[in-house]
N, CA, C and O atoms as a GROMACS GRO file, in nm:
protein
  548
    1MET      N    1  -1.677   1.522   9.054
    1MET     CA    2  -1.740   1.415   9.127
    1MET      C    3  -1.882   1.396   9.074
    1MET      O    4  -1.953   1.492   9.043
    2ARG      N    5  -1.920   1.268   9.064
    2ARG     CA    6  -2.056   1.235   9.021
    2ARG      C    7  -2.118   1.144   9.125
    2ARG      O    8  -2.049   1.067   9.192
    3GLU      N    9  -2.249   1.153   9.138
    3GLU     CA   10  -2.321   1.069   9.234
    3GLU      C   11  -2.414   0.974   9.161
    3GLU      O   12  -2.468   1.005   9.055
    4TYR      N   13  -2.432   0.856   9.222
    4TYR     CA   14  -2.524   0.756   9.170
    4TYR      C   15  -2.608   0.708   9.287
    4TYR      O   16  -2.555   0.665   9.389
    5LYS      N   17  -2.740   0.716   9.273
    5LYS     CA   18  -2.831   0.669   9.378
    5LYS      C   19  -2.893   0.539   9.329
    5LYS      O   20  -2.961   0.536   9.226
    6ASN      N   21  -2.869   0.429   9.404
    6ASN     CA   22  -2.919   0.300   9.358
    6ASN      C   23  -3.064   0.277   9.400
    6ASN      O   24  -3.126   0.364   9.462
    7ARG      N   25  -3.118   0.162   9.367
    7ARG     CA   26  -3.260   0.136   9.390
    7ARG      C   27  -3.297   0.128   9.538
    7ARG      O   28  -3.416   0.134   9.572
    8TYR      N   29  -3.197   0.116   9.628
    8TYR     CA   30  -3.225   0.116   9.772
    8TYR      C   31  -3.202   0.253   9.834
    8TYR      O   32  -3.216   0.270   9.955
    9GLY      N   33  -3.165   0.350   9.752
    9GLY     CA   34  -3.142   0.484   9.802
    9GLY      C   35  -3.000   0.509   9.848
    9GLY      O   36  -2.969   0.618   9.896
   10ASP      N   37  -2.912   0.410   9.836
   10ASP     CA   38  -2.771   0.429   9.872
   10ASP      C   39  -2.706   0.519   9.768
   10ASP      O   40  -2.728   0.503   9.648
   11VAL      N   41  -2.626   0.615   9.815
   11VAL     CA   42  -2.558   0.707   9.726
   11VAL      C   43  -2.412   0.667   9.715
   11VAL      O   44  -2.343   0.651   9.815
   12PHE      N   45  -2.366   0.651   9.591
   12PHE     CA   46  -2.226   0.622   9.561
   12PHE      C   47  -2.167   0.743   9.491
   12PHE      O   48  -2.232   0.805   9.407
   13THR      N   49  -2.043   0.776   9.525
   13THR     CA   50  -1.975   0.886   9.457
   13THR      C   51  -1.862   0.832   9.372
   13THR      O   52  -1.798   0.733   9.406
   14PHE      N   53  -1.838   0.899   9.262
   14PHE     CA   54  -1.733   0.863   9.167
   14PHE      C   55  -1.650   0.989   9.142
   14PHE      O   56  -1.700   1.087   9.088
   15THR      N   57  -1.523   0.984   9.184
   15THR     CA   58  -1.436   1.100   9.175
   15THR      C   59  -1.314   1.065   9.091
   15THR      O   60  -1.242   0.970   9.122
   16GLU      N   61  -1.290   1.143   8.986
   16GLU     CA   62  -1.177   1.120   8.896
   16GLU      C   63  -1.049   1.175   8.958
   16GLU      O   64  -1.049   1.284   9.016
   17ASP      N   65  -0.939   1.098   8.944
   17ASP     CA   66  -0.809   1.148   8.990
   17ASP      C   67  -0.726   1.196   8.870
   17ASP      O   68  -0.772   1.192   8.756
   18GLU      N   69  -0.605   1.239   8.898
   18GLU     CA   70  -0.519   1.297   8.793
   18GLU      C   71  -0.476   1.195   8.687
   18GLU      O   72  -0.433   1.234   8.578
   19ASN      N   73  -0.489   1.063   8.717
   19ASN     CA   74  -0.454   0.958   8.621
   19ASN      C   75  -0.574   0.909   8.542
   19ASN      O   76  -0.564   0.812   8.467
   20HIS      N   77  -0.688   0.975   8.557
   20HIS     CA   78  -0.815   0.937   8.496
   20HIS      C   79  -0.873   0.809   8.555
   20HIS      O   80  -0.961   0.747   8.495
   21ASP      N   81  -0.825   0.770   8.672
   21ASP     CA   82  -0.886   0.660   8.744
   21ASP      C   83  -0.997   0.718   8.831
   21ASP      O   84  -1.000   0.838   8.857
   22ILE      N   85  -1.087   0.633   8.876
   22ILE     CA   86  -1.206   0.678   8.947
   22ILE      C   87  -1.210   0.618   9.087
   22ILE      O   88  -1.199   0.496   9.102
   23LEU      N   89  -1.225   0.702   9.187
   23LEU     CA   90  -1.246   0.656   9.324
   23LEU      C   91  -1.396   0.638   9.343
   23LEU      O   92  -1.473   0.732   9.330
   24TRP      N   93  -1.437   0.514   9.374
   24TRP     CA   94  -1.577   0.478   9.391
   24TRP      C   95  -1.602   0.455   9.539
   24TRP      O   96  -1.549   0.361   9.597
   25GLU      N   97  -1.683   0.542   9.600
   25GLU     CA   98  -1.709   0.532   9.743
   25GLU      C   99  -1.858   0.522   9.770
   25GLU      O  100  -1.940   0.574   9.694
   26GLY      N  101  -1.893   0.453   9.878
   26GLY     CA  102  -2.032   0.436   9.916
   26GLY      C  103  -2.046   0.316  10.008
   26GLY      O  104  -1.950   0.275  10.073
   27ASN      N  105  -2.166   0.261  10.014
   27ASN     CA  106  -2.196   0.150  10.102
   27ASN      C  107  -2.168   0.016  10.032
   27ASN      O  108  -2.246  -0.028   9.948
   28PHE      N  109  -2.058  -0.046  10.067
   28PHE     CA  110  -2.021  -0.176  10.011
   28PHE      C  111  -2.043  -0.289  10.112
   28PHE      O  112  -1.985  -0.396  10.099
   29GLU      N  113  -2.128  -0.263  10.214
   29GLU     CA  114  -2.150  -0.364  10.319
   29GLU      C  115  -2.203  -0.495  10.260
   29GLU      O  116  -2.157  -0.603  10.296
   30PHE      N  117  -2.301  -0.484  10.171
   30PHE     CA  118  -2.356  -0.601  10.104
   30PHE      C  119  -2.316  -0.591   9.957
   30PHE      O  120  -2.381  -0.520   9.880
   31CYS      N  121  -2.211  -0.660   9.921
   31CYS     CA  122  -2.153  -0.644   9.788
   31CYS      C  123  -2.100  -0.777   9.738
   31CYS      O  124  -2.037  -0.853   9.812
   32ARG      N  125  -2.126  -0.804   9.613
   32ARG     CA  126  -2.073  -0.924   9.548
   32ARG      C  127  -1.948  -0.883   9.471
   32ARG      O  128  -1.950  -0.787   9.394
   33ILE      N  129  -1.840  -0.957   9.493
   33ILE     CA  130  -1.714  -0.933   9.423
   33ILE      C  131  -1.684  -1.058   9.341
   33ILE      O  132  -1.688  -1.169   9.393
   34GLY      N  133  -1.653  -1.040   9.213
   34GLY     CA  134  -1.620  -1.154   9.127
   34GLY      C  135  -1.473  -1.150   9.090
   34GLY      O  136  -1.418  -1.046   9.058
   35MET      N  137  -1.412  -1.267   9.095
   35MET     CA  138  -1.271  -1.281   9.060
   35MET      C  139  -1.258  -1.373   8.939
   35MET      O  140  -1.336  -1.468   8.925
   36PRO      N  141  -1.161  -1.347   8.852
   36PRO     CA  142  -1.150  -1.427   8.730
   36PRO      C  143  -1.096  -1.567   8.756
   36PRO      O  144  -1.030  -1.594   8.857
   37ASN      N  145  -1.125  -1.656   8.661
   37ASN     CA  146  -1.075  -1.792   8.668
   37ASN      C  147  -0.931  -1.800   8.617
   37ASN      O  148  -0.890  -1.722   8.532
   38ASP      N  149  -0.857  -1.896   8.671
   38ASP     CA  150  -0.722  -1.927   8.625
   38ASP      C  151  -0.727  -2.070   8.572
   38ASP      O  152  -0.746  -2.165   8.648
   39TYR      N  153  -0.710  -2.085   8.442
   39TYR     CA  154  -0.720  -2.215   8.376
   39TYR      C  155  -0.586  -2.287   8.362
   39TYR      O  156  -0.580  -2.395   8.304
   40THR      N  157  -0.479  -2.229   8.413
   40THR     CA  158  -0.344  -2.282   8.392
   40THR      C  159  -0.333  -2.430   8.429
   40THR      O  160  -0.292  -2.512   8.347
   41ARG      N  161  -0.368  -2.463   8.551
   41ARG     CA  162  -0.352  -2.600   8.600
   41ARG      C  163  -0.442  -2.698   8.524
   41ARG      O  164  -0.398  -2.807   8.488
   42ALA      N  165  -0.565  -2.659   8.499
   42ALA     CA  166  -0.659  -2.746   8.428
   42ALA      C  167  -0.616  -2.769   8.283
   42ALA      O  168  -0.622  -2.881   8.233
   43TYR      N  169  -0.572  -2.663   8.217
   43TYR     CA  170  -0.534  -2.676   8.076
   43TYR      C  171  -0.406  -2.757   8.061
   43TYR      O  172  -0.393  -2.836   7.967
   44GLU      N  173  -0.312  -2.738   8.151
   44GLU     CA  174  -0.188  -2.818   8.146
   44GLU      C  175  -0.219  -2.967   8.162
   44GLU      O  176  -0.164  -3.050   8.089
   45ALA      N  177  -0.306  -3.001   8.256
   45ALA     CA  178  -0.344  -3.141   8.277
   45ALA      C  179  -0.415  -3.196   8.153
   45ALA      O  180  -0.387  -3.307   8.110
   46TYR      N  181  -0.505  -3.118   8.098
   46TYR     CA  182  -0.577  -3.158   7.977
   46TYR      C  183  -0.480  -3.184   7.862
   46TYR      O  184  -0.489  -3.286   7.794
   47CYS      N  185  -0.385  -3.091   7.839
   47CYS     CA  186  -0.287  -3.106   7.730
   47CYS      C  187  -0.199  -3.229   7.749
   47CYS      O  188  -0.159  -3.292   7.652
   48ASN      N  189  -0.169  -3.262   7.874
   48ASN     CA  190  -0.088  -3.381   7.902
   48ASN      C  191  -0.166  -3.511   7.878
   48ASN      O  192  -0.106  -3.616   7.856
   49ASP      N  193  -0.299  -3.503   7.882
   49ASP     CA  194  -0.383  -3.622   7.872
   49ASP      C  195  -0.432  -3.654   7.731
   49ASP      O  196  -0.469  -3.768   7.703
   50VAL      N  197  -0.432  -3.555   7.642
   50VAL     CA  198  -0.488  -3.579   7.507
   50VAL      C  199  -0.380  -3.561   7.401
   50VAL      O  200  -0.281  -3.490   7.422
   51HIS      N  201  -0.401  -3.626   7.288
   51HIS     CA  202  -0.303  -3.621   7.178
   51HIS      C  203  -0.310  -3.491   7.100
   51HIS      O  204  -0.206  -3.435   7.066
   52ASN      N  205  -0.429  -3.442   7.072
   52ASN     CA  206  -0.446  -3.321   6.992
   52ASN      C  207  -0.537  -3.223   7.068
   52ASN      O  208  -0.657  -3.218   7.041
   53PRO      N  209  -0.482  -3.147   7.162
   53PRO     CA  210  -0.565  -3.062   7.247
   53PRO      C  211  -0.629  -2.944   7.172
   53PRO      O  212  -0.572  -2.891   7.076
   54MET      N  213  -0.746  -2.906   7.219
   54MET     CA  214  -0.812  -2.786   7.165
   54MET      C  215  -0.736  -2.663   7.214
   54MET      O  216  -0.667  -2.670   7.316
   55PRO      N  217  -0.749  -2.551   7.145
   55PRO     CA  218  -0.683  -2.428   7.190
   55PRO      C  219  -0.738  -2.384   7.326
   55PRO      O  220  -0.849  -2.420   7.364
   56LEU      N  221  -0.659  -2.308   7.399
   56LEU     CA  222  -0.695  -2.263   7.533
   56LEU      C  223  -0.830  -2.193   7.537
   56LEU      O  224  -0.912  -2.223   7.624
   57GLU      N  225  -0.855  -2.100   7.445
   57GLU     CA  226  -0.982  -2.025   7.447
   57GLU      C  227  -1.102  -2.118   7.429
   57GLU      O  228  -1.206  -2.096   7.491
   58GLU      N  229  -1.088  -2.219   7.347
   58GLU     CA  230  -1.195  -2.318   7.329
   58GLU      C  231  -1.211  -2.402   7.455
   58GLU      O  232  -1.323  -2.434   7.495
   59PHE      N  233  -1.099  -2.438   7.517
   59PHE     CA  234  -1.102  -2.516   7.641
   59PHE      C  235  -1.174  -2.440   7.752
   59PHE      O  236  -1.251  -2.499   7.828
   60LYS      N  237  -1.150  -2.310   7.760
   60LYS     CA  238  -1.215  -2.228   7.864
   60LYS      C  239  -1.367  -2.237   7.856
   60LYS      O  240  -1.434  -2.231   7.959
   61GLN      N  241  -1.421  -2.250   7.738
   61GLN     CA  242  -1.565  -2.266   7.721
   61GLN      C  243  -1.608  -2.411   7.748
   61GLN      O  244  -1.703  -2.436   7.821
   62ALA      N  245  -1.535  -2.504   7.688
   62ALA     CA  246  -1.572  -2.646   7.694
   62ALA      C  247  -1.568  -2.702   7.836
   62ALA      O  248  -1.651  -2.786   7.871
   63VAL      N  249  -1.473  -2.659   7.916
   63VAL     CA  250  -1.459  -2.714   8.050
   63VAL      C  251  -1.580  -2.683   8.139
   63VAL      O  252  -1.603  -2.752   8.238
   64HIS      N  253  -1.657  -2.580   8.104
   64HIS     CA  254  -1.776  -2.542   8.181
   64HIS      C  255  -1.906  -2.603   8.126
   64HIS      O  256  -2.012  -2.583   8.184
   65ASN      N  257  -1.897  -2.678   8.014
   65ASN     CA  258  -2.017  -2.740   7.957
   65ASN      C  259  -2.074  -2.841   8.056
   65ASN      O  260  -2.003  -2.927   8.107
   66TYR      N  261  -2.205  -2.828   8.081
   66TYR     CA  262  -2.273  -2.914   8.177
   66TYR      C  263  -2.394  -2.976   8.109
   66TYR      O  264  -2.472  -2.905   8.045
   67ASP      N  265  -2.410  -3.106   8.122
   67ASP     CA  266  -2.522  -3.178   8.062
   67ASP      C  267  -2.634  -3.188   8.165
   67ASP      O  268  -2.620  -3.255   8.267
   68ASP      N  269  -2.746  -3.123   8.137
   68ASP     CA  270  -2.859  -3.122   8.230
   68ASP      C  271  -2.926  -3.259   8.243
   68ASP      O  272  -2.994  -3.285   8.343
   69GLU      N  273  -2.909  -3.344   8.145
   69GLU     CA  274  -2.970  -3.478   8.152
   69GLU      C  275  -2.887  -3.573   8.237
   69GLU      O  276  -2.940  -3.645   8.321
   70THR      N  277  -2.756  -3.573   8.214
   70THR     CA  278  -2.669  -3.664   8.291
   70THR      C  279  -2.623  -3.602   8.422
   70THR      O  280  -2.569  -3.670   8.509
   71LEU      N  281  -2.645  -3.471   8.434
   71LEU     CA  282  -2.603  -3.395   8.552
   71LEU      C  283  -2.452  -3.405   8.575
   71LEU      O  284  -2.405  -3.417   8.688
   72GLU      N  285  -2.379  -3.399   8.464
   72GLU     CA  286  -2.233  -3.406   8.470
   72GLU      C  287  -2.171  -3.302   8.377
   72GLU      O  288  -2.231  -3.261   8.278
   73TYR      N  289  -2.050  -3.262   8.412
   73TYR     CA  290  -1.970  -3.177   8.324
   73TYR      C  291  -1.910  -3.263   8.215
   73TYR      O  292  -1.885  -3.382   8.235
   74ASP      N  293  -1.887  -3.203   8.098
   74ASP     CA  294  -1.824  -3.276   7.988
   74ASP      C  295  -1.680  -3.315   8.024
   74ASP      O  296  -1.630  -3.417   7.977
   75TYR      N  297  -1.614  -3.235   8.107
   75TYR     CA  298  -1.476  -3.260   8.147
   75TYR      C  299  -1.465  -3.255   8.300
   75TYR      O  300  -1.400  -3.165   8.353
   76PRO      N  301  -1.526  -3.349   8.370
   76PRO     CA  302  -1.528  -3.342   8.517
   76PRO      C  303  -1.389  -3.350   8.580
   76PRO      O  304  -1.367  -3.298   8.690
   77GLU      N  305  -1.296  -3.415   8.512
   77GLU     CA  306  -1.161  -3.428   8.567
   77GLU      C  307  -1.084  -3.296   8.566
   77GLU      O  308  -0.985  -3.282   8.638
   78TYR      N  309  -1.129  -3.200   8.484
   78TYR     CA  310  -1.057  -3.073   8.473
   78TYR      C  311  -1.130  -2.956   8.539
   78TYR      O  312  -1.066  -2.859   8.581
   79ILE      N  313  -1.262  -2.963   8.549
   79ILE     CA  314  -1.337  -2.850   8.604
   79ILE      C  315  -1.293  -2.821   8.748
   79ILE      O  316  -1.294  -2.705   8.790
   80THR      N  317  -1.256  -2.924   8.821
   80THR     CA  318  -1.213  -2.903   8.961
   80THR      C  319  -1.073  -2.843   8.970
   80THR      O  320  -1.030  -2.801   9.077
   81MET      N  321  -1.003  -2.838   8.858
   81MET     CA  322  -0.869  -2.780   8.855
   81MET      C  323  -0.868  -2.633   8.815
   81MET      O  324  -0.763  -2.569   8.816
   82VAL      N  325  -0.985  -2.580   8.779
   82VAL     CA  326  -0.994  -2.438   8.746
   82VAL      C  327  -0.987  -2.360   8.877
   82VAL      O  328  -1.071  -2.377   8.965
   83ASP      N  329  -0.887  -2.277   8.889
   83ASP     CA  330  -0.864  -2.202   9.012
   83ASP      C  331  -0.917  -2.058   8.998
   83ASP      O  332  -0.961  -2.017   8.891
   84THR      N  333  -0.913  -1.986   9.108
   84THR     CA  334  -0.957  -1.846   9.111
   84THR      C  335  -0.837  -1.756   9.135
   84THR      O  336  -0.753  -1.785   9.221
   85LEU      N  337  -0.828  -1.648   9.061
   85LEU     CA  338  -0.724  -1.548   9.082
   85LEU      C  339  -0.772  -1.454   9.193
   85LEU      O  340  -0.836  -1.353   9.165
   86ARG      N  341  -0.743  -1.488   9.317
   86ARG     CA  342  -0.797  -1.417   9.433
   86ARG      C  343  -0.739  -1.277   9.454
   86ARG      O  344  -0.790  -1.201   9.535
   87ASP      N  345  -0.634  -1.244   9.382
   87ASP     CA  346  -0.576  -1.111   9.396
   87ASP      C  347  -0.623  -1.015   9.286
   87ASP      O  348  -0.572  -0.903   9.274
   88GLU      N  349  -0.721  -1.059   9.205
   88GLU     CA  350  -0.777  -0.974   9.100
   88GLU      C  351  -0.928  -0.962   9.119
   88GLU      O  352  -0.993  -1.055   9.168
   89ILE      N  353  -0.981  -0.848   9.082
   89ILE     CA  354  -1.126  -0.825   9.090
   89ILE      C  355  -1.176  -0.799   8.949
   89ILE      O  356  -1.124  -0.713   8.877
   90GLU      N  357  -1.278  -0.876   8.909
   90GLU     CA  358  -1.334  -0.863   8.775
   90GLU      C  359  -1.469  -0.791   8.774
   90GLU      O  360  -1.499  -0.718   8.680
   91ILE      N  361  -1.550  -0.812   8.878
   91ILE     CA  362  -1.679  -0.745   8.888
   91ILE      C  363  -1.701  -0.697   9.031
   91ILE      O  364  -1.653  -0.757   9.127
   92VAL      N  365  -1.775  -0.587   9.042
   92VAL     CA  366  -1.817  -0.535   9.173
   92VAL      C  367  -1.966  -0.505   9.160
   92VAL      O  368  -2.009  -0.436   9.068
   93ASP      N  369  -2.044  -0.560   9.254
   93ASP     CA  370  -2.190  -0.548   9.246
   93ASP      C  371  -2.249  -0.525   9.384
   93ASP      O  372  -2.292  -0.620   9.450
   94PRO      N  373  -2.251  -0.398   9.430
   94PRO     CA  374  -2.316  -0.369   9.559
   94PRO      C  375  -2.465  -0.399   9.550
   94PRO      O  376  -2.526  -0.384   9.444
   95SER      N  377  -2.523  -0.442   9.661
   95SER     CA  378  -2.667  -0.468   9.664
   95SER      C  379  -2.740  -0.341   9.624
   95SER      O  380  -2.721  -0.235   9.683
   96GLY      N  381  -2.825  -0.352   9.522
   96GLY     CA  382  -2.897  -0.236   9.472
   96GLY      C  383  -2.828  -0.166   9.356
   96GLY      O  384  -2.884  -0.074   9.296
   97GLY      N  385  -2.704  -0.208   9.325
   97GLY     CA  386  -2.630  -0.151   9.214
   97GLY      C  387  -2.543  -0.035   9.256
   97GLY      O  388  -2.550   0.011   9.370
   98PRO      N  389  -2.460   0.012   9.167
   98PRO     CA  390  -2.448  -0.028   9.028
   98PRO      C  391  -2.355  -0.147   9.009
   98PRO      O  392  -2.254  -0.159   9.078
   99TYR      N  393  -2.388  -0.234   8.916
   99TYR     CA  394  -2.303  -0.346   8.876
   99TYR      C  395  -2.200  -0.292   8.779
   99TYR      O  396  -2.235  -0.231   8.678
  100LEU      N  397  -2.071  -0.315   8.807
  100LEU     CA  398  -1.964  -0.274   8.717
  100LEU      C  399  -1.868  -0.390   8.697
  100LEU      O  400  -1.842  -0.466   8.790
  101SER      N  401  -1.816  -0.405   8.574
  101SER     CA  402  -1.721  -0.512   8.546
  101SER      C  403  -1.613  -0.464   8.450
  101SER      O  404  -1.629  -0.365   8.379
  102ARG      N  405  -1.502  -0.539   8.449
  102ARG     CA  406  -1.393  -0.509   8.357
  102ARG      C  407  -1.448  -0.502   8.215
  102ARG      O  408  -1.533  -0.581   8.175
  103GLY      N  409  -1.397  -0.406   8.140
  103GLY     CA  410  -1.436  -0.391   8.001
  103GLY      C  411  -1.557  -0.303   7.979
  103GLY      O  412  -1.583  -0.261   7.866
  104MET      N  413  -1.632  -0.274   8.086
  104MET     CA  414  -1.752  -0.190   8.072
  104MET      C  415  -1.715  -0.044   8.049
  104MET      O  416  -1.612   0.005   8.096
  105SER      N  417  -1.801   0.023   7.977
  105SER     CA  418  -1.790   0.167   7.958
  105SER      C  419  -1.847   0.236   8.082
  105SER      O  420  -1.938   0.183   8.147
  106LEU      N  421  -1.793   0.352   8.114
  106LEU     CA  422  -1.846   0.432   8.225
  106LEU      C  423  -1.930   0.550   8.175
  106LEU      O  424  -1.957   0.644   8.250
  107ASN      N  425  -1.971   0.544   8.048
  107ASN     CA  426  -2.053   0.651   7.990
  107ASN      C  427  -2.180   0.675   8.070
  107ASN      O  428  -2.218   0.790   8.091
  108SER      N  429  -2.246   0.568   8.116
  108SER     CA  430  -2.373   0.584   8.188
  108SER      C  431  -2.357   0.655   8.322
  108SER      O  432  -2.454   0.704   8.378
  109LEU      N  433  -2.234   0.661   8.372
  109LEU     CA  434  -2.207   0.732   8.497
  109LEU      C  435  -2.152   0.872   8.471
  109LEU      O  436  -2.115   0.944   8.564
  110GLY      N  437  -2.147   0.911   8.343
  110GLY     CA  438  -2.103   1.046   8.308
  110GLY      C  439  -1.956   1.059   8.275
  110GLY      O  440  -1.905   1.171   8.262
  111PHE      N  441  -1.886   0.948   8.261
  111PHE     CA  442  -1.744   0.951   8.225
  111PHE      C  443  -1.730   0.903   8.081
  111PHE      O  444  -1.699   0.786   8.056
  112GLU      N  445  -1.754   0.992   7.987
  112GLU     CA  446  -1.752   0.960   7.844
  112GLU      C  447  -1.612   0.916   7.801
  112GLU      O  448  -1.512   0.980   7.832
  113GLY      N  449  -1.606   0.805   7.728
  113GLY     CA  450  -1.480   0.755   7.675
  113GLY      C  451  -1.397   0.675   7.774
  113GLY      O  452  -1.284   0.638   7.743
  114TYR      N  453  -1.450   0.648   7.893
  114TYR     CA  454  -1.378   0.572   7.994
  114TYR      C  455  -1.422   0.426   7.991
  114TYR      O  456  -1.541   0.396   7.980
  115LYS      N  457  -1.326   0.336   7.999
  115LYS     CA  458  -1.353   0.192   8.004
  115LYS      C  459  -1.282   0.134   8.126
  115LYS      O  460  -1.169   0.172   8.156
  116ILE      N  461  -1.348   0.041   8.195
  116ILE     CA  462  -1.290  -0.020   8.315
  116ILE      C  463  -1.185  -0.122   8.276
  116ILE      O  464  -1.212  -0.214   8.199
  117VAL      N  465  -1.065  -0.106   8.330
  117VAL     CA  466  -0.954  -0.198   8.308
  117VAL      C  467  -0.938  -0.291   8.428
  117VAL      O  468  -0.911  -0.410   8.411
  118ASP      N  469  -0.954  -0.237   8.548
  118ASP     CA  470  -0.930  -0.315   8.669
  118ASP      C  471  -0.994  -0.246   8.788
  118ASP      O  472  -1.037  -0.131   8.779
  119PHE      N  473  -1.000  -0.317   8.900
  119PHE     CA  474  -1.047  -0.263   9.027
  119PHE      C  475  -0.942  -0.290   9.133
  119PHE      O  476  -0.876  -0.394   9.132
  120LYS      N  477  -0.927  -0.197   9.224
  120LYS     CA  478  -0.840  -0.214   9.341
  120LYS      C  479  -0.922  -0.179   9.464
  120LYS      O  480  -0.980  -0.070   9.472
  121SER      N  481  -0.928  -0.271   9.559
  121SER     CA  482  -0.999  -0.243   9.683
  121SER      C  483  -0.915  -0.149   9.768
  121SER      O  484  -0.796  -0.171   9.790
  122ILE      N  485  -0.979  -0.042   9.817
  122ILE     CA  486  -0.911   0.053   9.905
  122ILE      C  487  -0.997   0.072  10.029
  122ILE      O  488  -1.112   0.028  10.031
  123GLY      N  489  -0.946   0.135  10.129
  123GLY     CA  490  -1.016   0.149  10.257
  123GLY      C  491  -1.154   0.209  10.250
  123GLY      O  492  -1.242   0.169  10.325
  124THR      N  493  -1.176   0.305  10.160
  124THR     CA  494  -1.304   0.374  10.154
  124THR      C  495  -1.394   0.324  10.042
  124THR      O  496  -1.505   0.376  10.025
  125GLY      N  497  -1.349   0.226   9.966
  125GLY     CA  498  -1.429   0.174   9.856
  125GLY      C  499  -1.345   0.104   9.753
  125GLY      O  500  -1.265   0.017   9.786
  126MET      N  501  -1.363   0.142   9.627
  126MET     CA  502  -1.290   0.082   9.516
  126MET      C  503  -1.224   0.190   9.432
  126MET      O  504  -1.280   0.298   9.413
  127LYS      N  505  -1.107   0.159   9.383
  127LYS     CA  506  -1.044   0.244   9.282
  127LYS      C  507  -1.065   0.173   9.150
  127LYS      O  508  -1.026   0.057   9.132
  128ILE      N  509  -1.128   0.243   9.057
  128ILE     CA  510  -1.152   0.188   8.924
  128ILE      C  511  -1.039   0.236   8.833
  128ILE      O  512  -1.027   0.355   8.806
  129ILE      N  513  -0.958   0.142   8.788
  129ILE     CA  514  -0.851   0.174   8.693
  129ILE      C  515  -0.916   0.180   8.555
  129ILE      O  516  -0.982   0.085   8.514
  130THR      N  517  -0.895   0.290   8.485
  130THR     CA  518  -0.965   0.309   8.358
  130THR      C  519  -0.869   0.324   8.241
  130THR      O  520  -0.749   0.346   8.256
  131ASP      N  521  -0.929   0.310   8.124
  131ASP     CA  522  -0.863   0.340   7.998
  131ASP      C  523  -0.947   0.451   7.936
  131ASP      O  524  -1.060   0.427   7.892
  132LYS      N  525  -0.892   0.571   7.934
  132LYS     CA  526  -0.965   0.685   7.877
  132LYS      C  527  -0.929   0.699   7.731
  132LYS      O  528  -0.816   0.732   7.696
  133ASP      N  529  -1.026   0.674   7.645
  133ASP     CA  530  -1.007   0.689   7.499
  133ASP      C  531  -0.884   0.613   7.449
  133ASP      O  532  -0.815   0.661   7.360
  134GLY      N  533  -0.856   0.496   7.506
  134GLY     CA  534  -0.746   0.412   7.459
  134GLY      C  535  -0.609   0.456   7.505
  134GLY      O  536  -0.510   0.413   7.447
  135THR      N  537  -0.600   0.540   7.608
  135THR     CA  538  -0.469   0.592   7.650
  135THR      C  539  -0.401   0.505   7.757
  135THR      O  540  -0.283   0.527   7.786
  136ASN      N  541  -0.472   0.409   7.816
  136ASN     CA  542  -0.415   0.328   7.924
  136ASN      C  543  -0.418   0.180   7.886
  136ASN      O  544  -0.469   0.098   7.962
  137THR      N  545  -0.364   0.146   7.770
  137THR     CA  546  -0.370   0.007   7.725
  137THR      C  547  -0.243  -0.067   7.755
  137THR      O  548  -0.232  -0.185   7.723
   0.00000   0.00000   0.00000
């Protein structure tokens, strides 16, 4: 078990289980949770509307382009179709830290070679699903 004390003095504990996943417990009362975007509906509509559509990865960037002068999105008809995957967690950010997100290394918390794959909300906090040295891909 490892402890992390954030800038407000809240103590979070990180305990590894037999699968190399990490149980993250502490004060999550004031916490920001981020969920990933789902571009399926927006990209399908875009592909149906244009003759030569850009690739999906390019669309994911372009659909969020915002012009500060005109105060409009480049693709206003599609930005409203970008949905949220509400059953997935991409970032967890308790007030005062630590901020953790998918793909991050856990080296700074003392878990060398661990990378965050996913988060699962549990009764006492978060379960961090990890990839230890490429073994959980």
